[in-house]
N, C-alpha and C positions, 0 to 999 in steps of 0.2 A: 286787466290788461287793458290801457287805452291809448289809441292810434291820435294823438296829434295830428293837426295839419292848420296848415298857415289860415290865420283867421282871416276873415271876408271884411270888408266888402272884397270881390276879385273885380277885374276890369278885364272885357275883352278886346281886341284893338284888330284894326283888320289884316292886321302882318299874319294873326292867328295866335299871337303871343295873348296869353291868359298871365295878366301882371296881377299881384297887392296894389295894395294904396299909397304905395311907396313907390310902387314903378319897379318894382323887383321879379325877374318871371316865374310864373308857380309852373308854368305848361305851356308846350305849344303844341296848339291843336291843327291837324293837317287835313280832315275833314271838316269844313267850313260851316257845316251843319250843324257840326257838333260844339260849335262855341262858345253857344250862347250856356246852352245846356252845362257845361264843363265850369264858366266862369258863374255860374247861378248857384254850382255845390254847395258852399256854405250856407247859403240862402235856403237853397233845400232843404240839405238836415234840421234846421235850425225850426223850419215849416214843419217838419214833421218830428220832432219833439216833443214843439208846441204840442202837435194834433195829439198827443196824449194825454194832455190836462182834459180832456175834453170825453163827455162819455160816449164810444162808439162801440161798435157789437164788435165780437174776439175776431173777425175774420180782422175787418180793419186797423185793431189793434196789431193784429200777429204780425200782419204787412208791415207794418211802421215800425216795429220793433226789432225786423227781421232787415229791413233797411239798412235801420239807424247800426244794428249791431256789425253790419258789411262795412259800412265808412270808419267807426270808430274802436273796431277789435275785439270790442265785449261779444260776451256770452248771453244769447239768449235765455 
């Protein structure tokens, strides 16, 4: 099973809105310290997926796979 999400880039606005590149609201963040983290979620997922293309230790690979599975809904 694969979970779909709105493709990035996402944009964080000072109002707390997170929008897609067309300006459609994806989320509204009430804790502003989390705004950048939410807005960068698509890029963080892509970075983790790219990380798995490099030779890493078992711990790093398992941690990255676990986060990817949480986001995509896939089994590890």
